[in-house]
TORKOL-4160 file (C-alpha; in steps of 0.2 Angstrom, whole numbers, padded with zeros to 4 digits, m for minus):
426
<pt num="1" X="0013" Y="m0012" Z="m0164"/>
<pt num="2" X="0001" Y="m0024" Z="m0156"/>
<pt num="3" X="m0018" Y="m0019" Z="m0156"/>
<pt num="4" X="m0018" Y="m0018" Z="m0137"/>
<pt num="5" X="m0003" Y="m0007" Z="m0137"/>
<pt num="6" X="m0011" Y="0004" Z="m0150"/>
<pt num="7" X="m0027" Y="0006" Z="m0139"/>
<pt num="8" X="m0017" Y="0009" Z="m0124"/>
<pt num="9" X="m0006" Y="0022" Z="m0133"/>
<pt num="10" X="m0022" Y="0031" Z="m0139"/>
<pt num="11" X="m0030" Y="0032" Z="m0122"/>
<pt num="12" X="m0014" Y="0039" Z="m0115"/>
<pt num="13" X="m0014" Y="0052" Z="m0129"/>
<pt num="14" X="m0032" Y="0056" Z="m0125"/>
<pt num="15" X="m0028" Y="0058" Z="m0106"/>
<pt num="16" X="m0013" Y="0070" Z="m0110"/>
<pt num="17" X="m0023" Y="0080" Z="m0123"/>
<pt num="18" X="m0039" Y="0081" Z="m0113"/>
<pt num="19" X="m0034" Y="0077" Z="m0095"/>
<pt num="20" X="m0051" Y="0083" Z="m0088"/>
<pt num="21" X="m0059" Y="0069" Z="m0097"/>
<pt num="22" X="m0051" Y="0055" Z="m0087"/>
<pt num="23" X="m0063" Y="0058" Z="m0073"/>
<pt num="24" X="m0080" Y="0066" Z="m0071"/>
<pt num="25" X="m0076" Y="0078" Z="m0057"/>
<pt num="26" X="m0064" Y="0080" Z="m0042"/>
<pt num="27" X="m0065" Y="0083" Z="m0024"/>
<pt num="28" X="m0079" Y="0073" Z="m0016"/>
<pt num="29" X="m0087" Y="0065" Z="m0032"/>
<pt num="30" X="m0093" Y="0048" Z="m0030"/>
<pt num="31" X="m0083" Y="0036" Z="m0041"/>
<pt num="32" X="m0091" Y="0025" Z="m0054"/>
<pt num="33" X="m0084" Y="0013" Z="m0066"/>
<pt num="34" X="m0083" Y="0027" Z="m0079"/>
<pt num="35" X="m0072" Y="0039" Z="m0069"/>
<pt num="36" X="m0055" Y="0031" Z="m0073"/>
<pt num="37" X="m0053" Y="0024" Z="m0090"/>
<pt num="38" X="m0039" Y="0012" Z="m0087"/>
<pt num="39" X="m0037" Y="m0001" Z="m0073"/>
<pt num="40" X="m0025" Y="0000" Z="m0058"/>
<pt num="41" X="m0014" Y="m0016" Z="m0057"/>
<pt num="42" X="m0010" Y="m0022" Z="m0039"/>
<pt num="43" X="0004" Y="m0034" Z="m0039"/>
<pt num="44" X="0015" Y="m0042" Z="m0026"/>
<pt num="45" X="0012" Y="m0053" Z="m0011"/>
<pt num="46" X="m0004" Y="m0063" Z="m0008"/>
<pt num="47" X="m0008" Y="m0077" Z="0004"/>
<pt num="48" X="m0022" Y="m0086" Z="0012"/>
<pt num="49" X="m0025" Y="m0083" Z="0031"/>
<pt num="50" X="m0031" Y="m0097" Z="0041"/>
<pt num="51" X="m0038" Y="m0091" Z="0058"/>
<pt num="52" X="m0044" Y="m0104" Z="0070"/>
<pt num="53" X="m0055" Y="m0097" Z="0084"/>
<pt num="54" X="m0048" Y="m0101" Z="0101"/>
<pt num="55" X="m0060" Y="m0101" Z="0116"/>
<pt num="56" X="m0056" Y="m0093" Z="0133"/>
<pt num="57" X="m0047" Y="m0103" Z="0145"/>
<pt num="58" X="m0029" Y="m0110" Z="0146"/>
<pt num="59" X="m0019" Y="m0111" Z="0130"/>
<pt num="60" X="m0002" Y="m0119" Z="0128"/>
<pt num="61" X="0006" Y="m0128" Z="0114"/>
<pt num="62" X="0012" Y="m0144" Z="0122"/>
<pt num="63" X="0020" Y="m0158" Z="0112"/>
<pt num="64" X="0008" Y="m0173" Z="0111"/>
<pt num="65" X="m0007" Y="m0163" Z="0118"/>
<pt num="66" X="m0023" Y="m0162" Z="0108"/>
<pt num="67" X="m0031" Y="m0144" Z="0109"/>
<pt num="68" X="m0049" Y="m0142" Z="0106"/>
<pt num="69" X="m0052" Y="m0126" Z="0096"/>
<pt num="70" X="m0067" Y="m0118" Z="0086"/>
<pt num="71" X="m0070" Y="m0116" Z="0068"/>
<pt num="72" X="m0058" Y="m0108" Z="0057"/>
<pt num="73" X="m0060" Y="m0092" Z="0047"/>
<pt num="74" X="m0052" Y="m0091" Z="0030"/>
<pt num="75" X="m0047" Y="m0074" Z="0022"/>
<pt num="76" X="m0035" Y="m0067" Z="0009"/>
<pt num="77" X="m0020" Y="m0057" Z="0015"/>
<pt num="78" X="m0006" Y="m0048" Z="0008"/>
<pt num="79" X="m0004" Y="m0032" Z="m0002"/>
<pt num="80" X="m0013" Y="m0038" Z="m0017"/>
<pt num="81" X="m0029" Y="m0043" Z="m0008"/>
<pt num="82" X="m0029" Y="m0029" Z="0005"/>
<pt num="83" X="m0025" Y="m0014" Z="m0006"/>
<pt num="84" X="m0033" Y="m0021" Z="m0022"/>
<pt num="85" X="m0049" Y="m0026" Z="m0013"/>
<pt num="86" X="m0050" Y="m0009" Z="m0004"/>
<pt num="87" X="m0048" Y="0000" Z="m0021"/>
<pt num="88" X="m0062" Y="m0011" Z="m0028"/>
<pt num="89" X="m0073" Y="m0006" Z="m0014"/>
<pt num="90" X="m0069" Y="0012" Z="m0017"/>
<pt num="91" X="m0075" Y="0010" Z="m0035"/>
<pt num="92" X="m0059" Y="0009" Z="m0044"/>
<pt num="93" X="m0056" Y="m0003" Z="m0059"/>
<pt num="94" X="m0044" Y="m0015" Z="m0052"/>
<pt num="95" X="m0033" Y="m0030" Z="m0059"/>
<pt num="96" X="m0025" Y="m0041" Z="m0046"/>
<pt num="97" X="m0009" Y="m0050" Z="m0050"/>
<pt num="98" X="m0003" Y="m0060" Z="m0036"/>
<pt num="99" X="0006" Y="m0077" Z="m0038"/>
<pt num="100" X="m0002" Y="m0093" Z="m0032"/>
<pt num="101" X="0000" Y="m0112" Z="m0034"/>
<pt num="102" X="m0012" Y="m0123" Z="m0043"/>
<pt num="103" X="m0018" Y="m0131" Z="m0026"/>
<pt num="104" X="m0032" Y="m0131" Z="m0013"/>
<pt num="105" X="m0026" Y="m0115" Z="m0005"/>
<pt num="106" X="m0024" Y="m0106" Z="m0022"/>
<pt num="107" X="m0041" Y="m0112" Z="m0027"/>
<pt num="108" X="m0048" Y="m0105" Z="m0011"/>
<pt num="109" X="m0040" Y="m0088" Z="m0014"/>
<pt num="110" X="m0048" Y="m0088" Z="m0032"/>
<pt num="111" X="m0065" Y="m0092" Z="m0025"/>
<pt num="112" X="m0064" Y="m0078" Z="m0012"/>
<pt num="113" X="m0059" Y="m0066" Z="m0025"/>
<pt num="114" X="m0073" Y="m0071" Z="m0037"/>
<pt num="115" X="m0086" Y="m0070" Z="m0023"/>
<pt num="116" X="m0082" Y="m0051" Z="m0022"/>
<pt num="117" X="m0082" Y="m0049" Z="m0041"/>
<pt num="118" X="m0079" Y="m0063" Z="m0053"/>
<pt num="119" X="m0066" Y="m0054" Z="m0064"/>
<pt num="120" X="m0055" Y="m0050" Z="m0050"/>
<pt num="121" X="m0047" Y="m0067" Z="m0051"/>
<pt num="122" X="m0044" Y="m0066" Z="m0070"/>
<pt num="123" X="m0026" Y="m0058" Z="m0068"/>
<pt num="124" X="m0020" Y="m0069" Z="m0055"/>
<pt num="125" X="m0004" Y="m0079" Z="m0059"/>
<pt num="126" X="m0006" Y="m0098" Z="m0057"/>
<pt num="127" X="0011" Y="m0107" Z="m0056"/>
<pt num="128" X="0009" Y="m0126" Z="m0058"/>
<pt num="129" X="0019" Y="m0136" Z="m0046"/>
<pt num="130" X="0021" Y="m0122" Z="m0034"/>
<pt num="131" X="0012" Y="m0120" Z="m0017"/>
<pt num="132" X="0001" Y="m0106" Z="m0012"/>
<pt num="133" X="0007" Y="m0095" Z="0002"/>
<pt num="134" X="m0003" Y="m0096" Z="0018"/>
<pt num="135" X="m0002" Y="m0091" Z="0036"/>
<pt num="136" X="m0010" Y="m0099" Z="0052"/>
<pt num="137" X="m0014" Y="m0085" Z="0064"/>
<pt num="138" X="m0015" Y="m0091" Z="0082"/>
<pt num="139" X="m0024" Y="m0078" Z="0093"/>
<pt num="140" X="m0028" Y="m0084" Z="0110"/>
<pt num="141" X="m0038" Y="m0073" Z="0121"/>
<pt num="142" X="m0026" Y="m0060" Z="0131"/>
<pt num="143" X="m0011" Y="m0066" Z="0122"/>
<pt num="144" X="m0001" Y="m0058" Z="0108"/>
<pt num="145" X="m0005" Y="m0066" Z="0091"/>
<pt num="146" X="0007" Y="m0079" Z="0084"/>
<pt num="147" X="0010" Y="m0083" Z="0065"/>
<pt num="148" X="0015" Y="m0098" Z="0056"/>
<pt num="149" X="0019" Y="m0093" Z="0038"/>
<pt num="150" X="0024" Y="m0101" Z="0022"/>
<pt num="151" X="0030" Y="m0089" Z="0008"/>
<pt num="152" X="0025" Y="m0101" Z="m0006"/>
<pt num="153" X="0024" Y="m0095" Z="m0024"/>
<pt num="154" X="0028" Y="m0077" Z="m0018"/>
<pt num="155" X="0046" Y="m0082" Z="m0017"/>
<pt num="156" X="0047" Y="m0085" Z="m0036"/>
<pt num="157" X="0038" Y="m0070" Z="m0042"/>
<pt num="158" X="0049" Y="m0061" Z="m0055"/>
<pt num="159" X="0048" Y="m0046" Z="m0066"/>
<pt num="160" X="0042" Y="m0057" Z="m0081"/>
<pt num="161" X="0027" Y="m0062" Z="m0072"/>
<pt num="162" X="0019" Y="m0045" Z="m0076"/>
<pt num="163" X="0016" Y="m0045" Z="m0095"/>
<pt num="164" X="0021" Y="m0029" Z="m0103"/>
<pt num="165" X="0003" Y="m0029" Z="m0112"/>
<pt num="166" X="m0005" Y="m0028" Z="m0095"/>
<pt num="167" X="0006" Y="m0013" Z="m0090"/>
<pt num="168" X="0002" Y="m0004" Z="m0107"/>
<pt num="169" X="m0016" Y="m0005" Z="m0103"/>
<pt num="170" X="m0015" Y="0001" Z="m0085"/>
<pt num="171" X="m0016" Y="0018" Z="m0077"/>
<pt num="172" X="m0006" Y="0014" Z="m0062"/>
<pt num="173" X="0005" Y="0000" Z="m0056"/>
<pt num="174" X="0006" Y="m0003" Z="m0037"/>
<pt num="175" X="0017" Y="m0017" Z="m0030"/>
<pt num="176" X="0017" Y="m0022" Z="m0012"/>
<pt num="177" X="0029" Y="m0031" Z="0000"/>
<pt num="178" X="0044" Y="m0035" Z="m0011"/>
<pt num="179" X="0055" Y="m0039" Z="0005"/>
<pt num="180" X="0044" Y="m0054" Z="0009"/>
<pt num="181" X="0047" Y="m0061" Z="m0009"/>
<pt num="182" X="0064" Y="m0070" Z="m0010"/>
<pt num="183" X="0067" Y="m0068" Z="m0029"/>
<pt num="184" X="0063" Y="m0050" Z="m0029"/>
<pt num="185" X="0077" Y="m0046" Z="m0017"/>
<pt num="186" X="0090" Y="m0058" Z="m0024"/>
<pt num="187" X="0105" Y="m0051" Z="m0034"/>
<pt num="188" X="0104" Y="m0034" Z="m0026"/>
<pt num="189" X="0085" Y="m0032" Z="m0029"/>
<pt num="190" X="0088" Y="m0035" Z="m0048"/>
<pt num="191" X="0070" Y="m0041" Z="m0051"/>
<pt num="192" X="0060" Y="m0028" Z="m0042"/>
<pt num="193" X="0071" Y="m0014" Z="m0050"/>
<pt num="194" X="0068" Y="m0022" Z="m0067"/>
<pt num="195" X="0049" Y="m0024" Z="m0064"/>
<pt num="196" X="0047" Y="m0005" Z="m0059"/>
<pt num="197" X="0058" Y="0000" Z="m0074"/>
<pt num="198" X="0047" Y="m0010" Z="m0086"/>
<pt num="199" X="0032" Y="m0002" Z="m0078"/>
<pt num="200" X="0039" Y="0016" Z="m0080"/>
<pt num="201" X="0044" Y="0012" Z="m0098"/>
<pt num="202" X="0026" Y="0006" Z="m0101"/>
<pt num="203" X="0020" Y="0024" Z="m0096"/>
<pt num="204" X="0010" Y="0019" Z="m0080"/>
<pt num="205" X="0011" Y="0029" Z="m0064"/>
<pt num="206" X="0021" Y="0018" Z="m0052"/>
<pt num="207" X="0018" Y="0015" Z="m0034"/>
<pt num="208" X="0027" Y="0004" Z="m0021"/>
<pt num="209" X="0024" Y="m0001" Z="m0003"/>
<pt num="210" X="0036" Y="m0011" Z="0007"/>
<pt num="211" X="0037" Y="m0023" Z="0022"/>
<pt num="212" X="0049" Y="m0024" Z="0036"/>
<pt num="213" X="0063" Y="m0037" Z="0031"/>
<pt num="214" X="0065" Y="m0052" Z="0042"/>
<pt num="215" X="0080" Y="m0048" Z="0053"/>
<pt num="216" X="0084" Y="m0067" Z="0053"/>
<pt num="217" X="0082" Y="m0069" Z="0035"/>
<pt num="218" X="0092" Y="m0065" Z="0019"/>
<pt num="219" X="0082" Y="m0049" Z="0016"/>
<pt num="220" X="0085" Y="m0043" Z="0033"/>
<pt num="221" X="0104" Y="m0043" Z="0030"/>
<pt num="222" X="0104" Y="m0034" Z="0014"/>
<pt num="223" X="0111" Y="m0016" Z="0012"/>
<pt num="224" X="0094" Y="m0008" Z="0006"/>
<pt num="225" X="0102" Y="0009" Z="0003"/>
<pt num="226" X="0110" Y="0005" Z="m0014"/>
<pt num="227" X="0094" Y="m0006" Z="m0019"/>
<pt num="228" X="0083" Y="0009" Z="m0015"/>
<pt num="229" X="0095" Y="0021" Z="m0024"/>
<pt num="230" X="0093" Y="0010" Z="m0040"/>
<pt num="231" X="0074" Y="0007" Z="m0038"/>
<pt num="232" X="0067" Y="0024" Z="m0033"/>
<pt num="233" X="0070" Y="0033" Z="m0050"/>
<pt num="234" X="0057" Y="0021" Z="m0056"/>
<pt num="235" X="0044" Y="0024" Z="m0042"/>
<pt num="236" X="0033" Y="0039" Z="m0043"/>
<pt num="237" X="0024" Y="0036" Z="m0026"/>
<pt num="238" X="0033" Y="0028" Z="m0012"/>
<pt num="239" X="0023" Y="0023" Z="0003"/>
<pt num="240" X="0032" Y="0013" Z="0016"/>
<pt num="241" X="0029" Y="0014" Z="0035"/>
<pt num="242" X="0041" Y="0023" Z="0046"/>
<pt num="243" X="0047" Y="0007" Z="0054"/>
<pt num="244" X="0051" Y="m0001" Z="0038"/>
<pt num="245" X="0061" Y="0013" Z="0030"/>
<pt num="246" X="0070" Y="0017" Z="0047"/>
<pt num="247" X="0075" Y="m0002" Z="0047"/>
<pt num="248" X="0081" Y="m0001" Z="0029"/>
<pt num="249" X="0091" Y="0016" Z="0030"/>
<pt num="250" X="0096" Y="0018" Z="0048"/>
<pt num="251" X="0097" Y="0000" Z="0055"/>
<pt num="252" X="0108" Y="0006" Z="0070"/>
<pt num="253" X="0095" Y="0020" Z="0075"/>
<pt num="254" X="0081" Y="0007" Z="0073"/>
<pt num="255" X="0089" Y="m0005" Z="0084"/>
<pt num="256" X="0093" Y="0008" Z="0097"/>
<pt num="257" X="0075" Y="0015" Z="0097"/>
<pt num="258" X="0068" Y="m0003" Z="0098"/>
<pt num="259" X="0079" Y="m0006" Z="0114"/>
<pt num="260" X="0073" Y="0010" Z="0122"/>
<pt num="261" X="0055" Y="0007" Z="0118"/>
<pt num="262" X="0055" Y="m0012" Z="0121"/>
<pt num="263" X="0045" Y="m0016" Z="0105"/>
<pt num="264" X="0045" Y="m0013" Z="0087"/>
<pt num="265" X="0032" Y="0000" Z="0088"/>
<pt num="266" X="0043" Y="0015" Z="0087"/>
<pt num="267" X="0031" Y="0029" Z="0081"/>
<pt num="268" X="0031" Y="0037" Z="0098"/>
<pt num="269" X="0050" Y="0041" Z="0096"/>
<pt num="270" X="0048" Y="0049" Z="0079"/>
<pt num="271" X="0049" Y="0068" Z="0076"/>
<pt num="272" X="0047" Y="0080" Z="0062"/>
<pt num="273" X="0066" Y="0081" Z="0059"/>
<pt num="274" X="0068" Y="0063" Z="0057"/>
<pt num="275" X="0053" Y="0063" Z="0045"/>
<pt num="276" X="0061" Y="0077" Z="0035"/>
<pt num="277" X="0078" Y="0069" Z="0035"/>
<pt num="278" X="0072" Y="0052" Z="0029"/>
<pt num="279" X="0060" Y="0059" Z="0016"/>
<pt num="280" X="0075" Y="0071" Z="0009"/>
<pt num="281" X="0085" Y="0055" Z="0006"/>
<pt num="282" X="0071" Y="0046" Z="m0002"/>
<pt num="283" X="0067" Y="0060" Z="m0014"/>
<pt num="284" X="0086" Y="0062" Z="m0018"/>
<pt num="285" X="0086" Y="0044" Z="m0023"/>
<pt num="286" X="0073" Y="0048" Z="m0036"/>
<pt num="287" X="0055" Y="0046" Z="m0029"/>
<pt num="288" X="0042" Y="0059" Z="m0034"/>
<pt num="289" X="0031" Y="0058" Z="m0019"/>
<pt num="290" X="0035" Y="0050" Z="m0002"/>
<pt num="291" X="0022" Y="0045" Z="0010"/>
<pt num="292" X="0027" Y="0038" Z="0027"/>
<pt num="293" X="0014" Y="0029" Z="0037"/>
<pt num="294" X="0014" Y="0033" Z="0055"/>
<pt num="295" X="0001" Y="0020" Z="0062"/>
<pt num="296" X="m0010" Y="0028" Z="0075"/>
<pt num="297" X="m0001" Y="0044" Z="0073"/>
<pt num="298" X="m0006" Y="0048" Z="0056"/>
<pt num="299" X="0002" Y="0051" Z="0039"/>
<pt num="300" X="0016" Y="0061" Z="0032"/>
<pt num="301" X="0019" Y="0066" Z="0014"/>
<pt num="302" X="0033" Y="0075" Z="0005"/>
<pt num="303" X="0035" Y="0079" Z="m0014"/>
<pt num="304" X="0049" Y="0083" Z="m0025"/>
<pt num="305" X="0054" Y="0101" Z="m0030"/>
<pt num="306" X="0058" Y="0095" Z="m0047"/>
<pt num="307" X="0044" Y="0099" Z="m0060"/>
<pt num="308" X="0051" Y="0087" Z="m0073"/>
<pt num="309" X="0050" Y="0073" Z="m0060"/>
<pt num="310" X="0032" Y="0076" Z="m0057"/>
<pt num="311" X="0028" Y="0078" Z="m0075"/>
<pt num="312" X="0036" Y="0061" Z="m0078"/>
<pt num="313" X="0025" Y="0052" Z="m0065"/>
<pt num="314" X="0016" Y="0042" Z="m0078"/>
<pt num="315" X="m0002" Y="0043" Z="m0086"/>
<pt num="316" X="m0009" Y="0050" Z="m0070"/>
<pt num="317" X="0004" Y="0063" Z="m0066"/>
<pt num="318" X="m0004" Y="0078" Z="m0057"/>
<pt num="319" X="m0015" Y="0089" Z="m0068"/>
<pt num="320" X="m0008" Y="0105" Z="m0059"/>
<pt num="321" X="0010" Y="0101" Z="m0056"/>
<pt num="322" X="0012" Y="0117" Z="m0046"/>
<pt num="323" X="0000" Y="0111" Z="m0033"/>
<pt num="324" X="0011" Y="0096" Z="m0029"/>
<pt num="325" X="0029" Y="0104" Z="m0030"/>
<pt num="326" X="0039" Y="0104" Z="m0015"/>
<pt num="327" X="0025" Y="0100" Z="m0002"/>
<pt num="328" X="0027" Y="0094" Z="0015"/>
<pt num="329" X="0011" Y="0089" Z="0024"/>
<pt num="330" X="0006" Y="0079" Z="0040"/>
<pt num="331" X="m0012" Y="0074" Z="0045"/>
<pt num="332" X="m0017" Y="0066" Z="0061"/>
<pt num="333" X="m0029" Y="0051" Z="0062"/>
<pt num="334" X="m0048" Y="0053" Z="0062"/>
<pt num="335" X="m0057" Y="0048" Z="0078"/>
<pt num="336" X="m0065" Y="0031" Z="0076"/>
<pt num="337" X="m0070" Y="0016" Z="0087"/>
<pt num="338" X="m0055" Y="0004" Z="0083"/>
<pt num="339" X="m0060" Y="m0014" Z="0081"/>
<pt num="340" X="m0044" Y="m0020" Z="0073"/>
<pt num="341" X="m0029" Y="m0014" Z="0063"/>
<pt num="342" X="m0027" Y="m0028" Z="0050"/>
<pt num="343" X="m0023" Y="m0020" Z="0033"/>
<pt num="344" X="m0024" Y="m0002" Z="0039"/>
<pt num="345" X="m0009" Y="0003" Z="0030"/>
<pt num="346" X="m0014" Y="m0006" Z="0014"/>
<pt num="347" X="m0031" Y="0003" Z="0014"/>
<pt num="348" X="m0023" Y="0020" Z="0018"/>
<pt num="349" X="m0013" Y="0017" Z="0002"/>
<pt num="350" X="m0029" Y="0013" Z="m0007"/>
<pt num="351" X="m0036" Y="0029" Z="m0002"/>
<pt num="352" X="m0021" Y="0039" Z="m0007"/>
<pt num="353" X="m0020" Y="0030" Z="m0024"/>
<pt num="354" X="m0039" Y="0032" Z="m0028"/>
<pt num="355" X="m0037" Y="0051" Z="m0024"/>
<pt num="356" X="m0021" Y="0053" Z="m0034"/>
<pt num="357" X="m0027" Y="0046" Z="m0050"/>
<pt num="358" X="m0043" Y="0057" Z="m0049"/>
<pt num="359" X="m0032" Y="0072" Z="m0050"/>
<pt num="360" X="m0035" Y="0078" Z="m0032"/>
<pt num="361" X="m0024" Y="0091" Z="m0024"/>
<pt num="362" X="m0011" Y="0085" Z="m0011"/>
<pt num="363" X="m0022" Y="0090" Z="0004"/>
<pt num="364" X="m0037" Y="0081" Z="m0003"/>
<pt num="365" X="m0027" Y="0066" Z="m0007"/>
<pt num="366" X="m0019" Y="0065" Z="0011"/>
<pt num="367" X="m0036" Y="0067" Z="0019"/>
<pt num="368" X="m0044" Y="0054" Z="0008"/>
<pt num="369" X="m0030" Y="0042" Z="0013"/>
<pt num="370" X="m0032" Y="0045" Z="0031"/>
<pt num="371" X="m0051" Y="0044" Z="0030"/>
<pt num="372" X="m0050" Y="0027" Z="0021"/>
<pt num="373" X="m0038" Y="0020" Z="0034"/>
<pt num="374" X="m0049" Y="0026" Z="0048"/>
<pt num="375" X="m0064" Y="0017" Z="0040"/>
<pt num="376" X="m0053" Y="0001" Z="0039"/>
<pt num="377" X="m0050" Y="0000" Z="0058"/>
<pt num="378" X="m0068" Y="0000" Z="0062"/>
<pt num="379" X="m0069" Y="m0018" Z="0057"/>
<pt num="380" X="m0058" Y="m0032" Z="0063"/>
<pt num="381" X="m0054" Y="m0039" Z="0046"/>
<pt num="382" X="m0043" Y="m0031" Z="0032"/>
<pt num="383" X="m0056" Y="m0023" Z="0020"/>
<pt num="384" X="m0074" Y="m0025" Z="0025"/>
<pt num="385" X="m0074" Y="m0008" Z="0033"/>
<pt num="386" X="m0070" Y="0001" Z="0017"/>
<pt num="387" X="m0086" Y="0010" Z="0010"/>
<pt num="388" X="m0088" Y="0018" Z="m0007"/>
<pt num="389" X="m0078" Y="0033" Z="m0012"/>
<pt num="390" X="m0094" Y="0044" Z="m0010"/>
<pt num="391" X="m0097" Y="0038" Z="0008"/>
<pt num="392" X="m0079" Y="0041" Z="0013"/>
<pt num="393" X="m0080" Y="0059" Z="0006"/>
<pt num="394" X="m0097" Y="0062" Z="0015"/>
<pt num="395" X="m0089" Y="0057" Z="0032"/>
<pt num="396" X="m0074" Y="0069" Z="0029"/>
<pt num="397" X="m0086" Y="0083" Z="0024"/>
<pt num="398" X="m0097" Y="0080" Z="0040"/>
<pt num="399" X="m0086" Y="0087" Z="0053"/>
<pt num="400" X="m0076" Y="0071" Z="0056"/>
<pt num="401" X="m0066" Y="0074" Z="0072"/>
<pt num="402" X="m0047" Y="0071" Z="0072"/>
<pt num="403" X="m0035" Y="0066" Z="0086"/>
<pt num="404" X="m0022" Y="0079" Z="0091"/>
<pt num="405" X="m0005" Y="0077" Z="0085"/>
<pt num="406" X="0007" Y="0068" Z="0097"/>
<pt num="407" X="0022" Y="0069" Z="0086"/>
<pt num="408" X="0033" Y="0085" Z="0089"/>
<pt num="409" X="0031" Y="0096" Z="0074"/>
<pt num="410" X="0043" Y="0111" Z="0076"/>
<pt num="411" X="0043" Y="0121" Z="0059"/>
<pt num="412" X="0025" Y="0115" Z="0055"/>
<pt num="413" X="0010" Y="0126" Z="0056"/>
<pt num="414" X="m0008" Y="0122" Z="0058"/>
<pt num="415" X="m0017" Y="0122" Z="0041"/>
<pt num="416" X="m0036" Y="0121" Z="0041"/>
<pt num="417" X="m0042" Y="0114" Z="0024"/>
<pt num="418" X="m0061" Y="0112" Z="0022"/>
<pt num="419" X="m0064" Y="0109" Z="0040"/>
<pt num="420" X="m0050" Y="0096" Z="0041"/>
<pt num="421" X="m0034" Y="0101" Z="0051"/>
<pt num="422" X="m0017" Y="0097" Z="0042"/>
<pt num="423" X="0000" Y="0103" Z="0046"/>
<pt num="424" X="0012" Y="0110" Z="0034"/>
<pt num="425" X="0030" Y="0115" Z="0035"/>
<pt num="426" X="0033" Y="0133" Z="0032"/>
């Protein structure tokens, strides 16, 4: 057995024999580099965002016309950058594994990652001869944003791009946005299924975030139900948005709600029965914990009733499985001054993962996720609003006000938990 595998196996054994030693304490402790012994791998979609500033005044794209605009802001985007950097800001040991080309845009991504922490670029996958994914974000004043996007090397990401040695040395493997990555979805999702299967076999806790497939593209025309049925047995934590999973499992209902609403922001039409029906189907497919992101309406979580499934949730399966069995919880958002929502879902996921691998209870994990997401939207970019873990916990403990739930919740009861209000189904 390779030396790395021996070390990783020994650490797994230590965590199983002495689980309390994998973190210093739970429930509000400030993280340090010593609290989690193994890194969190964040893989999946990454891109470079180019955002030119557009001054007030008339704006129109006319062939042959020169438009005078301001300086451009460059930032990293995608699940790898957003969730990964949010975890790093929370104090977690992180290994980023996105795929980029050996080009100017790829070098720009590496440079920006190294500015945060030099080692963050070490795990990036550099593909010679391929181009780096980028987006040009046009955001004229008083006009909806427009995006020009090139998928680049994301389209060739495959299961073998994540070495088994990296998985053997990790605590948790999170993968984001496979519907935006062509090869991951080809042949009935064979590559993403194979990747998550390899991760499970390596013993890590597995986590998966989605993105809404492009209705006009190949992924938007796939039948996602059989793909998810084969995929979710290898996914411990499944964290899509409600719009994404509604599109994937109930396309007709999604289109009908979109027609009534007049947009793709469908959360106002969601109710408790729909959340329960969707989560029931996803748990039956094999996920251990389902978290549905509800945008400004909060966060919904439901867990399996099968003890064996939770015990099989990788290196950081819950320490006290009974606390996680058959739970159904909802938390509304915390009240903040919203400056922007870029990366809000990704940062919410980062908060959930950071709490989960510390062994927190489901209530504390959901609260931490909502708190991290709330910090994110106080800044216009994707991650600069994320403070340390200790600072998030301090805000939560200091009587942080919440919005009242807008979603209809028949069958749920108000559930105060350490001054925070959750809702639990009886």
